[in-house]
matplotlib code that plots the C-alpha trace (Angstrom):
import matplotlib.pyplot as plt

x = [-41.6, -44.9, -46.8, -49.6, -47.0, -45.1, -48.3, -49.4, -46.1, -46.1, -49.7, -48.9, -45.8, -47.9, -50.5, -47.8, -46.4, -49.8, -50.4, -47.0, -47.4, -50.7, -49.0, -46.3, -49.0, -50.5, -47.0, -46.7, -43.7, -44.0, -45.9, -46.2, -49.0, -46.7, -44.1, -46.6, -47.4, -43.7, -43.4, -46.2, -44.7, -41.2, -42.7, -44.1, -40.7, -39.1, -41.5, -40.7, -37.0, -37.4, -39.5, -37.1, -34.1, -36.0, -36.9, -33.3, -32.2, -34.7, -32.9, -35.3, -33.5, -34.6, -34.5, -32.1, -29.6, -29.3, -27.0, -29.2, -32.2, -30.7, -29.4, -32.9, -34.4, -32.1, -32.6, -36.4, -36.1, -33.9, -35.8, -38.5, -36.4, -33.8, -36.4, -37.9, -34.6, -34.0, -37.4, -36.4, -33.5, -35.7, -38.7, -40.4, -42.6, -39.5, -39.4, -42.8, -41.6, -38.7, -40.9, -43.3, -40.3, -39.2, -42.6, -42.5, -39.0, -40.1, -43.1, -40.7, -38.3, -41.2, -42.0, -38.3, -38.2, -41.2, -39.4, -36.1, -37.8, -39.5, -43.0]
y = [23.1, 21.5, 21.3, 18.9, 16.4, 16.5, 15.9, 13.1, 11.4, 11.6, 10.3, 7.5, 6.6, 6.5, 4.3, 1.9, 1.9, 1.0, -1.7, -3.3, -2.9, -4.7, -7.5, -7.7, -7.9, -10.9, -12.4, -12.2, -11.2, -8.6, -9.9, -8.8, -6.4, -4.6, -4.3, -2.6, -0.2, 0.5, 1.1, 3.7, 5.5, 5.4, 6.8, 9.8, 10.3, 10.2, 12.8, 15.0, 14.6, 15.6, 18.6, 19.7, 19.5, 21.4, 24.1, 24.4, 24.5, 27.4, 29.4, 28.9, 28.4, 26.6, 28.7, 26.4, 25.6, 23.8, 21.1, 19.9, 20.1, 17.9, 15.4, 15.1, 14.7, 11.8, 10.3, 10.5, 8.8, 6.0, 5.3, 2.9, 1.0, 0.4, -0.9, -3.1, -4.7, -5.3, -6.9, -9.3, -10.4, -11.0, -13.0, -13.1, -10.6, -8.5, -7.7, -6.1, -4.2, -2.9, -1.5, 0.0, 1.7, 2.9, 4.5, 6.3, 7.6, 8.8, 10.7, 12.4, 13.2, 14.8, 17.1, 18.0, 18.7, 21.0, 22.8, 23.1, 24.6, 27.3, 26.0]
z = [11.4, 10.3, 13.6, 12.4, 11.2, 14.5, 16.4, 14.1, 14.4, 18.2, 18.3, 15.9, 18.0, 21.2, 19.5, 18.3, 21.8, 23.3, 20.7, 21.3, 25.0, 24.8, 22.9, 25.5, 28.2, 26.4, 26.3, 22.5, 20.3, 17.6, 14.6, 10.9, 11.8, 14.3, 11.6, 9.3, 12.1, 12.5, 8.8, 9.0, 11.9, 10.3, 7.1, 9.1, 10.7, 7.2, 5.9, 8.9, 8.2, 4.6, 5.5, 8.2, 5.8, 3.1, 5.6, 6.6, 3.0, 2.4, 5.1, 8.0, 11.3, 14.5, 17.7, 19.5, 16.8, 13.5, 14.7, 17.6, 15.4, 12.7, 15.3, 16.8, 13.3, 12.5, 15.9, 15.5, 12.1, 13.4, 16.6, 15.4, 12.8, 15.5, 17.9, 15.2, 14.4, 18.1, 18.4, 15.6, 17.6, 20.6, 19.5, 22.9, 24.7, 25.3, 21.6, 21.9, 25.0, 23.0, 20.3, 22.9, 24.5, 21.1, 20.5, 23.8, 23.0, 19.6, 21.1, 23.5, 20.7, 18.8, 21.7, 21.9, 18.1, 18.5, 21.3, 19.4, 16.4, 18.6, 19.1]

ax = plt.figure().add_subplot(projection="3d")
ax.plot(x, y, z, "-o")
ax.set_aspect("equal")
plt.show()
């Protein structure tokens, strides 16, 4: 697995979580700038998904199993978009809290992906 991309995705997810957490602290919903941040983090997760699938197609194997690795890759990719859609449904500070929680969850998923691959 590409370690630098995993670290960058985790750091970007934590930065997004802090940013949306700050918005929630100020009693603000998610705004357009937050959605741009979500798009950047989602793009990083998409690149990671593609690289992971390519590595699997080339015959490389994760230490803890291919099925669990693919499941975590898909979950990591879907995490921030799901939180973003839920924040659209809740246009209060709780929408920002939802995205902040999604960022923390994505960072944890990245650590787990690193562990599954054998890092």
